[in-house]
N, C-alpha and C positions, 0 to 999 in steps of 0.2 A: 425160199422159193420152192414150191412143190414141183412135181413132175407129172406129166400126162403120158399114158401109154396108149398107143394106137395099134390095133390088131385087125388084120383083114384075113379072109380065107385064102387070098391069093398071095400073101406075102408074109415076111417076117414081122415079129413084134418090133415096134419102134418107140423110143422114148423122146419126150421133149422136156427140158432142153436136150440137145444132142450131147450124148456122153460117150458114144462109141463110134468107131469108123463105120460099122455096119449100119448104124442109124442114119448116118450121112448118105450112104449109098442108097438106102431105102427111100430117103427123102428125095433124092434126085430122080429115082424111078417114079415115085408118086407125082412129083411136080411135072415131069414129062407127060405122064398119063393125063393129068388134069388139064394140061395145056394142049392136049391132042397131038403131042409130039411122039416121035419114036423114043422109047426108053433108051438111056445111054448104055445099059448092060443087057445083052441078050440072054445071059445065063441067069437062071433062077437064083435069087439071092439066098434062098433057103439052103441051097447046095453050097454056096460060098461061105455062109455065115460061120459054120464051125471052124473052118480053117482060119478065117480072119480073126475070130475070137481067140483062138489058140495063139496066134502070133501076137495079138494085143496083150495077152497075159504074159507072154515071154518078154516083150518089150517093157512092160510095166515092172516085172520082177528085176530085170537088168537095170532099169533106171533107178529103182529103189536101192539096189545094192550099190550102185555108183554113188548115189547121194549119201548113203551111210558111210561108205569108204572115205569120201572126201570130208565129211563132217568129223569122222574120227581122226583123219590125217591132220586136220586143222587143230583139233583138240590136243593131239599129241605134240604138235609143233608149239602151240601156246604154252603147254606145260613144260616143255623143254626150255622155253625162254623164261621160265619162272613166273609166268602169269597165272593168276587164279581164274578158275572157271566157275560159272554159276549157271545152272540149267533149270528151266521151268518145264515140267512134264505133266502130261495127262495120262493116267493109268486106266486102261479098260480091261475088264476081266470077263472072260467067256466061261461061265460056270459049267456048261455042258462039255466043253472041250478041255476044261481045267487048264486054261492058258491065260497069260496076261500079255497085254500089248502096251508099249510105252511110246508116246508121241511127244 
């Protein structure tokens, strides 16, 4: 499924489907405007967006670290019990950054 980007002079860029918290806030603002209602947020979302995006990145990084920790904890426990492990992985290489990612 592709995505759509909506941009207006008065507000932040928004993507469909919703992928970020800022997108959801912007949708609520637009919906209220289209329905002739008072927007739920009086603050300009363009001013809030950088702070929210920074927090989203932090939460995502912490979540990823927690997932990796528990996956490795499980693998260690299984190996200690003498069980064999088999992994399927996808390797992605970024030539410009000279890095590899394993999923």
